[in-house]
N, C-alpha and C positions, 0 to 999 in steps of 0.2 A: 703393527696396529691394523686391525681389520675394521670393516664397516660397523660391526656390532659394538666396538669399543669407542667409536668416535661420538663424543657428545657435541652438541651445538657449539659450545664454547671452544672445544678443541678444534672443531672444523673451522670456526671463525679465525682462530689464532693461526692455523696452518694455511689459511686462504691467501696469505700475502707474504711478501718478502720485503724487508726494509733494510737498507744499507746506507752508509754515508762515508765521505772521505773529505779531508781538508785539502784544498788546492791553493797554491800560492799564485793567485791571479785575481784580476778584478771581476766583479759580477758580469760586466759586459763581455769579457773574453770567454768566460765559462758559458754565458748565454749563447754566444755564437755557435757553440757545439751543441748544447742541450736542446736548442730550438729546432735542430735538424731531425726530422723523423727517422728513427731506426739507426742512429749513429752507433748504437750498441750491438749491431749485428755484424760481427767480424770475428776474426780468430785471435783477438787480443791486441790488434794494432788497428787504430782508427785510420781509415782512408781519407786522405786530403781531398780527393775528388771522387766521392762515392757515385756509383751508378744508380741514379734515381729516375723514376718516371711516374707520371700521374695517370690514374684511371679515374676520372671524376674527382671525388673528394679523397680518394685513397692514394697514398704514396707507396710505390713499390720500390724496395731497396733490393738490389741484387749484389750478393757477395759471391766471389768466385768459388769459395769453398762451401758456403752454407746455402747457396741458392737464393730464391726470392722470399722476401718477407713483406707483409702488407701492414700499413699503418694508417689510421685515421687520426688526424689532429683534432683533439677535443678542445683544448684551450691553451693560448699563449698569452702570458702576462709578463712582458719584458720588464726587467731582467730577473724576475724572481720565481716564476712558476711556469711549467710546461706540462701538458698532459696529452697522452696519446693512447689510442686503443690499438693493441697488438692483435691483429686478426690472424690467429694461428691456423695455417693451412692443414696441420695434422688433425685439427678438431673442427671440421666444417659445421658440425651441429652447434658449436659455440659461436654464434654469429657476432656476439659482442666482444669476444676475445678477452684479454686481460687489460686492465687499466694500468698504464705506466705513468707515474707522476714524479716530477723533479722539482725540488726547491733549491734555490741558491740563497744561502744565508751569509751575509757579509760578517766577517770577523773583525774584531778591534785591531788586529795586527795587519790588516790590509788584504788578507786573503779571504777565501770563502769556504764554507762547508757545503758540499753538494750532497743532497739527500735524495734517495730514490725510494719509492714505494710501488711495488707491482702487486696488484690485487685482482681477485676474481678467478683464481686457479680452480676452485671447486665448480665453476661453470663450464670448464673445458670438457668434462666427461662425467657421466653418472657413476662411473667406476672410480671409487676413491683411490685405489692403488695407482690408476693411470694418472690422475691429476696430481697426486702426491709426488710421483716420479718426476713429472714436469716441473713442479715447484722446487724439488731438490736440485734439479739441473740449473734452474734459474737462481737459486740461492747461491750456488757456487759461481755461476756465471756473473752475477752482479759484482762479486769481489774482483774478478778479472776486468770487467768493463769499467768499473770506477777507477781502478789502477791505470787502465789505458787512458781514460779521460784525463786523469791527473798528469800523466806523462805527456800526452798530446798537447794539452793547453799550456803546461809549464814550458814546453819546448817551443812555444810560439804558434802552434796550430790552432785552427778554429773550426 
């Protein structure tokens, strides 16, 4: 697909990634992970003690393999909703980054459904091919990260 074939509706649909997973844990247990900025920056295994530092309102997460990632906490509504701005270093012109939102929905069986929506990919670059590639990477990545969240929380991590 090239720029000429993208309609506004197609661009809007491609501008985000939505995923979800069921986790056998309480909302509070899942919240302990989800409320942590950048918990999803890893190689598929969530660090029990991540390397975090603050620069003003921005949290910097350092992963040994992936390097530094920057996050701005937008809203925390314990234990149901968390939102962060992922300030992508690869796209300095995109000062707002992508918006990463999490919802924790309690299920009748005692577990939760963790939903994620990452949006704003089209703001990362004026070149559609560039932001679509980033979106595709994140589309695959959220499958891995939600599976890691499930494994981590169900194994007793927070």
